[in-house]
C-alpha positions as semicolon CSV with decimal commas, in nm:
position;residue;x (nm);y (nm);z (nm)
1;M;-1,913;0,486;1,875
2;P;-2,173;0,454;1,558
3;A;-2,221;0,105;1,419
4;I;-2,192;0,040;1,084
5;F;-2,431;-0,197;0,903
6;L;-2,432;-0,404;0,603
7;S;-2,775;-0,552;0,508
8;T;-2,750;-0,909;0,402
9;T;-3,012;-1,035;0,179
10;L;-3,175;-1,253;0,495
11;G;-3,289;-0,949;0,563
12;S;-3,073;-0,935;0,916
13;E;-2,807;-0,676;1,029
14;M;-2,433;-0,731;1,097
15;Q;-2,270;-0,465;1,285
16;R;-1,879;-0,400;1,127
17;V;-1,594;-0,321;1,379
18;Y;-1,325;-0,082;1,334
19;N;-1,069;-0,289;1,148
20;F;-0,709;-0,137;1,215
21;S;-0,536;-0,465;1,025
22;A;-0,211;-0,366;0,850
23;G;-0,320;-0,596;0,555
24;P;-0,575;-0,720;0,414
25;A;-0,725;-0,424;0,493
26;V;-1,035;-0,207;0,538
27;F;-1,266;-0,162;0,249
28;P;-1,458;0,081;0,161
29;V;-1,871;0,035;0,236
30;P;-2,013;0,105;-0,055
31;V;-1,759;-0,071;-0,252
32;L;-1,867;-0,372;-0,038
33;E;-2,192;-0,328;-0,110
34;R;-2,144;-0,272;-0,483
35;I;-1,948;-0,635;-0,476
36;R;-2,225;-0,777;-0,264
37;D;-2,511;-0,671;-0,476
38;E;-2,310;-0,813;-0,792
39;M;-2,190;-1,104;-0,688
40;L;-2,404;-1,345;-0,796
41;S;-2,433;-1,188;-1,172
42;L;-2,286;-0,863;-1,301
43;P;-2,506;-0,647;-1,441
44;G;-2,647;-0,776;-1,810
45;V;-2,434;-1,051;-1,809
46;G;-2,622;-1,337;-1,596
47;A;-2,313;-1,483;-1,423
48;S;-2,067;-1,384;-1,118
49;I;-1,721;-1,214;-1,166
50;L;-1,615;-1,499;-1,014
51;E;-1,741;-1,711;-1,279
52;I;-1,679;-1,543;-1,599
53;S;-1,358;-1,592;-1,869
54;H;-1,101;-1,371;-1,841
55;R;-1,122;-1,306;-2,190
56;S;-1,497;-1,283;-2,223
57;Q;-1,568;-0,890;-2,336
58;P;-1,729;-0,800;-1,958
59;F;-1,434;-0,917;-1,791
60;I;-1,220;-0,719;-2,076
61;D;-1,462;-0,433;-2,026
62;I;-1,365;-0,435;-1,651
63;A;-1,009;-0,428;-1,636
64;N;-0,991;-0,157;-1,884
65;D;-1,204;0,006;-1,706
66;A;-0,949;-0,041;-1,382
67;E;-0,686;0,092;-1,565
68;R;-0,812;0,400;-1,716
69;R;-0,914;0,481;-1,359
70;L;-0,535;0,424;-1,230
71;R;-0,445;0,672;-1,513
72;Q;-0,674;0,940;-1,451
73;L;-0,636;0,917;-1,092
74;L;-0,256;0,945;-1,125
75;S;-0,222;1,133;-1,472
76;I;0,003;0,801;-1,593
77;P;0,165;0,991;-1,898
78;E;0,096;0,737;-2,199
79;D;0,431;0,628;-2,221
80;Y;0,449;0,381;-1,920
81;A;0,272;0,077;-1,950
82;V;0,003;-0,055;-1,646
83;L;0,082;-0,419;-1,564
84;F;-0,173;-0,675;-1,321
85;L;0,025;-0,902;-1,193
86;Q;0,067;-1,169;-0,933
87;G;0,252;-1,237;-0,631
88;G;0,262;-0,942;-0,458
89;S;0,570;-0,738;-0,315
90;R;0,753;-1,049;-0,262
91;L;0,729;-1,122;-0,653
92;Q;0,862;-0,760;-0,774
93;F;1,171;-0,788;-0,522
94;S;1,301;-1,057;-0,768
95;M;1,128;-0,951;-1,066
96;I;1,242;-0,558;-1,012
97;P;1,653;-0,665;-1,031
98;M;1,567;-0,956;-1,298
99;N;1,445;-0,706;-1,569
100;L;1,606;-0,383;-1,482
101;A;1,944;-0,446;-1,337
102;G;2,062;-0,645;-1,672
103;T;2,469;-0,738;-1,719
104;S;2,511;-0,393;-1,941
105;Q;2,374;-0,193;-1,585
106;G;2,552;-0,041;-1,263
107;P;2,430;-0,204;-0,947
108;A;2,107;-0,228;-0,839
109;T;2,071;0,047;-0,564
110;Y;1,861;0,062;-0,267
111;V;1,713;0,327;0,026
112;V;1,640;0,107;0,310
113;T;1,451;0,292;0,576
114;G;1,267;-0,004;0,725
115;A;1,167;-0,388;0,699
116;W;1,021;-0,391;0,350
117;G;1,331;-0,200;0,201
118;K;1,563;-0,394;0,403
119;M;1,392;-0,741;0,248
120;A;1,367;-0,600;-0,088
121;A;1,741;-0,551;-0,101
122;E;1,859;-0,878;0,034
123;E;1,634;-1,046;-0,222
124;A;1,832;-0,857;-0,516
125;T;2,127;-0,952;-0,422
126;K;2,051;-1,308;-0,576
127;F;2,050;-1,168;-0,877
128;G;2,347;-0,981;-0,919
129;E;2,558;-0,672;-0,770
130;V;2,321;-0,457;-0,506
131;A;2,463;-0,105;-0,336
132;V;2,280;0,037;-0,018
133;A;2,297;0,393;-0,110
134;Y;2,131;0,429;0,232
135;D;2,024;0,239;0,597
136;A;1,843;0,387;0,829
137;K;1,921;0,040;1,074
138;K;1,662;-0,058;1,348
139;P;1,538;0,090;1,519
140;Y;1,396;0,241;1,155
141;D;1,262;0,532;1,295
142;H;1,360;0,783;1,048
143;L;1,437;0,930;0,688
144;P;1,726;1,026;0,497
145;A;1,836;1,414;0,538
146;Q;1,942;1,556;0,267
147;G;2,264;1,439;0,163
148;E;2,298;1,137;0,300
149;V;2,199;0,897;0,011
150;N;2,502;0,815;-0,176
151;V;2,421;0,631;-0,477
152;P;2,690;0,525;-0,712
153;G;2,765;0,599;-1,088
154;G;2,598;0,399;-1,356
155;A;2,302;0,253;-1,100
156;A;2,050;0,102;-1,210
157;Y;1,794;0,208;-1,040
158;V;1,735;0,308;-0,699
159;H;1,449;0,130;-0,477
160;Y;1,273;0,305;-0,227
161;T;1,010;0,197;0,008
162;S;0,754;0,478;0,036
163;N;0,608;0,383;0,315
164;E;0,696;0,098;0,600
165;T;0,392;-0,012;0,792
166;I;0,592;-0,192;1,000
167;Q;0,752;0,074;1,128
168;G;0,513;0,340;1,066
169;V;0,725;0,538;0,837
170;Q;0,657;0,777;0,516
171;F;0,807;0,989;0,273
172;P;0,573;1,242;0,273
173;S;0,694;1,326;-0,102
174;D;0,854;1,185;-0,405
175;P;1,224;1,216;-0,331
176;D;1,509;1,260;-0,572
177;F;1,777;1,021;-0,560
178;G;1,954;1,190;-0,899
179;D;1,940;1,085;-1,243
180;A;1,894;0,652;-1,214
181;P;1,539;0,555;-1,288
182;L;1,379;0,572;-0,936
183;V;1,179;0,241;-0,822
184;C;0,937;0,321;-0,550
185;D;0,733;0,037;-0,344
186;A;0,417;0,208;-0,294
187;S;0,235;-0,106;-0,154
188;S;0,113;0,077;0,185
189;D;0,023;0,402;0,062
190;F;-0,100;0,341;-0,305
191;L;-0,346;0,613;-0,419
192;H;-0,322;0,770;-0,085
193;R;-0,199;1,134;-0,248
194;P;-0,131;1,259;-0,547
195;V;0,220;1,117;-0,727
196;D;0,418;1,232;-0,994
197;V;0,471;0,934;-1,198
198;A;0,689;1,123;-1,432
199;K;0,916;1,175;-1,162
200;Y;0,980;0,697;-1,166
201;G;1,117;0,460;-1,386
202;L;0,849;0,204;-1,206
203;I;0,591;0,200;-0,872
204;Y;0,438;-0,083;-0,801
205;A;0,177;-0,215;-0,520
206;C;0,028;-0,493;-0,395
207;A;-0,350;-0,425;-0,364
208;Q;-0,450;-0,510;-0,001
209;K;-0,394;-0,184;0,171
210;N;-0,566;0,055;0,016
211;A;-0,656;-0,117;-0,387
212;G;-0,853;-0,384;-0,333
213;P;-0,839;-0,768;-0,195
214;A;-0,485;-0,947;-0,194
215;G;-0,428;-1,110;-0,521
216;V;-0,321;-0,839;-0,749
217;T;-0,022;-0,626;-0,756
218;V;-0,002;-0,307;-1,023
219;V;0,294;-0,190;-1,169
220;I;0,358;0,114;-1,345
221;V;0,670;0,130;-1,550
222;R;0,829;0,320;-1,831
223;K;0,794;0,131;-2,162
224;A;1,147;0,243;-2,216
225;L;1,296;0,027;-1,935
226;L;1,075;-0,254;-2,067
227;E;1,373;-0,296;-2,314
228;R;1,616;-0,407;-2,033
229;S;1,415;-0,706;-1,999
230;Q;1,668;-1,025;-2,142
231;A;1,425;-1,298;-2,344
232;T;1,579;-1,535;-2,152
233;L;1,389;-1,485;-1,849
234;P;1,127;-1,720;-1,744
235;T;0,827;-1,574;-1,925
236;Y;0,610;-1,473;-1,639
237;M;0,892;-1,262;-1,507
238;N;0,926;-1,037;-1,791
239;F;0,791;-0,720;-1,789
240;K;0,838;-0,702;-2,180
241;Q;0,620;-1,009;-2,193
242;H;0,360;-0,915;-1,990
243;A;0,347;-0,549;-2,158
244;E;0,322;-0,679;-2,524
245;A;0,115;-0,984;-2,500
246;D;-0,236;-1,036;-2,468
247;M;-0,284;-1,179;-2,138
248;L;-0,015;-1,412;-2,039
249;N;-0,175;-1,618;-1,810
250;T;-0,521;-1,545;-1,606
251;P;-0,521;-1,289;-1,402
252;P;-0,645;-1,216;-1,057
253;T;-0,984;-1,119;-1,220
254;F;-1,215;-1,068;-0,890
255;A;-0,893;-0,869;-0,716
256;I;-0,929;-0,624;-1,047
257;Y;-1,266;-0,569;-1,087
258;A;-1,274;-0,459;-0,695
259;L;-0,963;-0,272;-0,784
260;G;-1,161;-0,059;-1,029
261;L;-1,429;0,001;-0,771
262;I;-1,216;0,127;-0,576
263;A;-1,076;0,348;-0,766
264;K;-1,408;0,478;-0,893
265;W;-1,475;0,565;-0,520
266;V;-1,156;0,754;-0,493
267;Q;-1,241;0,977;-0,787
268;E;-1,587;1,001;-0,767
269;D;-1,702;0,971;-0,380
270;I;-1,407;1,144;-0,227
271;G;-1,356;1,390;-0,481
272;G;-0,929;1,239;-0,641
273;L;-0,606;1,254;-0,447
274;A;-0,544;1,589;-0,334
275;A;-0,928;1,538;-0,122
276;M;-0,785;1,155;-0,033
277;H;-0,483;1,335;0,074
278;E;-0,636;1,591;0,328
279;R;-0,866;1,351;0,413
280;N;-0,579;1,120;0,542
281;K;-0,379;1,371;0,712
282;E;-0,682;1,474;0,905
283;K;-0,716;1,135;1,007
284;A;-0,353;1,059;1,127
285;S;-0,358;1,407;1,279
286;L;-0,588;1,288;1,545
287;L;-0,394;0,989;1,658
288;Y;-0,078;1,207;1,674
289;Q;-0,212;1,464;1,878
290;V;-0,314;1,228;2,149
291;I;0,049;1,021;2,129
292;D;0,219;1,405;2,191
293;E;-0,051;1,502;2,449
294;F;0,042;1,214;2,672
295;G;0,397;1,201;2,599
296;D;0,463;1,042;2,933
297;F;0,245;0,751;2,861
298;Y;0,283;0,723;2,460
299;K;0,619;0,656;2,296
300;G;0,551;0,747;1,900
301;H;0,784;0,461;1,705
302;A;0,852;0,733;1,384
303;Q;1,039;1,052;1,451
304;V;0,782;1,353;1,415
305;D;0,924;1,396;1,019
306;A;0,866;1,077;0,920
307;R;0,553;1,025;1,086
308;S;0,323;0,752;0,828
309;L;-0,038;0,875;0,783
310;M;-0,092;0,489;0,705
311;N;0,048;0,328;0,971
312;V;0,076;0,475;1,337
313;T;0,280;0,303;1,509
314;F;0,347;0,350;1,936
315;R;0,440;0,194;2,256
316;L;0,260;0,254;2,577
317;P;0,493;0,189;2,894
318;G;0,493;-0,198;2,947
319;E;0,380;-0,509;2,781
320;E;0,081;-0,532;3,056
321;D;-0,048;-0,170;2,945
322;E;-0,049;-0,272;2,578
323;K;-0,220;-0,615;2,645
324;A;-0,463;-0,453;2,828
325;F;-0,451;-0,166;2,549
326;V;-0,522;-0,433;2,300
327;K;-0,814;-0,623;2,516
328;G;-1,004;-0,277;2,556
329;A;-0,995;-0,130;2,235
330;K;-1,123;-0,477;2,107
331;E;-1,436;-0,428;2,368
332;R;-1,520;-0,116;2,215
333;Q;-1,488;-0,270;1,858
334;L;-1,155;-0,113;1,782
335;T;-0,970;-0,440;1,634
336;D;-0,618;-0,539;1,538
337;L;-0,417;-0,291;1,673
338;K;-0,109;-0,541;1,792
339;G;0,202;-0,419;1,642
340;H;0,402;-0,633;1,430
341;R;0,536;-0,930;1,579
342;S;0,873;-0,831;1,514
343;V;0,863;-0,494;1,701
344;G;0,551;-0,518;1,890
345;G;0,386;-0,233;2,023
346;I;0,065;-0,097;1,890
347;R;0,016;-0,017;1,542
348;A;-0,320;0,146;1,395
349;S;-0,318;0,141;1,045
350;I;-0,573;0,379;0,870
351;Y;-0,542;0,355;0,546
352;N;-0,774;0,510;0,284
353;A;-1,103;0,339;0,367
354;M;-1,085;0,399;0,775
355;P;-1,376;0,641;0,799
356;R;-1,308;0,926;1,029
357;E;-1,561;0,819;1,251
358;G;-1,331;0,500;1,351
359;V;-1,021;0,708;1,406
360;E;-1,196;0,955;1,620
361;A;-1,351;0,615;1,800
362;L;-0,967;0,529;1,858
363;A;-0,913;0,848;1,962
364;S;-1,083;0,851;2,223
365;F;-1,025;0,555;2,368
366;M;-0,653;0,648;2,369
367;R;-0,721;0,930;2,613
368;E;-0,945;0,730;2,830
369;F;-0,706;0,488;2,887
370;A;-0,384;0,690;2,911
371;Q;-0,607;0,833;3,189
372;S;-0,727;0,556;3,377
373;R;-0,372;0,425;3,362
374;G;-0,187;0,745;3,449
C-alpha cells in the first residue's frame, strides 16, 4: 500500500492511514498541509485563524471567499442566501419546520429512506402537522419507485435525505416530488456532484463529511422562503434573521476557513463537481465490483439502483467474519470500517477526499479476505 506522509515542524514523518470513518471524515492532504502551514499565522495577519476576530477584515474576506466558491461550484442563483450556521443537521431538523411550516402552510412532508430521514420527520412532529409521503421502512435498502411518493396538496415543503450514511442508500440525481418547495439534507454527499440548486427551496449540509471539520452547517435557502420565518421565533432559530443580520453570533471561524480551502481544492485541484462526480463513481465501482464478484460472501445492503457513492455498506457471513475483517483491515492501515452500531456489518465511507489508492487497497484486501475465508 503506498504510504502518505506529512512532514512536521520537527522534521519527522507521520504515516497516515486510509481513514474510512463516516464523519468526521478524511480531509484532502493538500488542505491539511495548507492548514498546517498557516496555523501559527495567516499570511499577512500575524495571528492564527483560531485567534482573529470574526469581525476583522481578514476573517470577513475568508468567509466571503468561502461563499463565493460555493456559489461558483454549485451555480447558486442570486435569489438564494448562503448561511454558515452551527448545530449540525440535528438543529436543522428543528429549524426547518419552525421556519418553513408556518401556521398558513400545509403539512411538513417527508420522504424517508433511512435513519436520518426518519429522525428528521420525528423531530418535525414537535412543531406541527407532519405527513410522511413515503417510508421505505427497515431495512431501508431502496428508493421510492416512480409514483410511490404521495405528497399531500398544499404541503409546506417536501424533505428528503440525499444520502443515508448508515444504510448506504443514495439518490443518484435530483428527484421531482411535485410543486412544494424541495428541502434536501445533503450532509453526507454535499459537493460530490453537480446539483440544480434552482429545483430546491433549501439545501443543508453539516460539513464534516465532504466540506470541512465538524462545527459549520451550510444552509442554501431561496430568499422568498425567508418570509415564512416568524418574528416570534428565537433569534438564532430564525433563517430570516441570519440572512439579514451582520453575523448574529460568533460563527465557527476555523470551520468556515477550512470549508473555503476544501471548496478551492474541489475547484482548482479536482476541476469542479462534474470531475468530482466521475472520480467518485470510479472509486465506488471498485468496491461494488468486489461485492458482486464475491456475492456468496459479501452481501451489499442497498439495492443496486440505490447504492451510495459515499458509504458502501455490506455484511459478511457471520459476526466473527466481520470482526476478523475489521481487524485484518486495520493491520493494513485501513481503519474505521465497522458498520453503524444500529445495523452492524461493514461500512466504507469513501467521501470526496478519500484517494483512489485507498479504495484500491481496500478492494484488494476484500478479495484476499474472501478467498482466504471461502
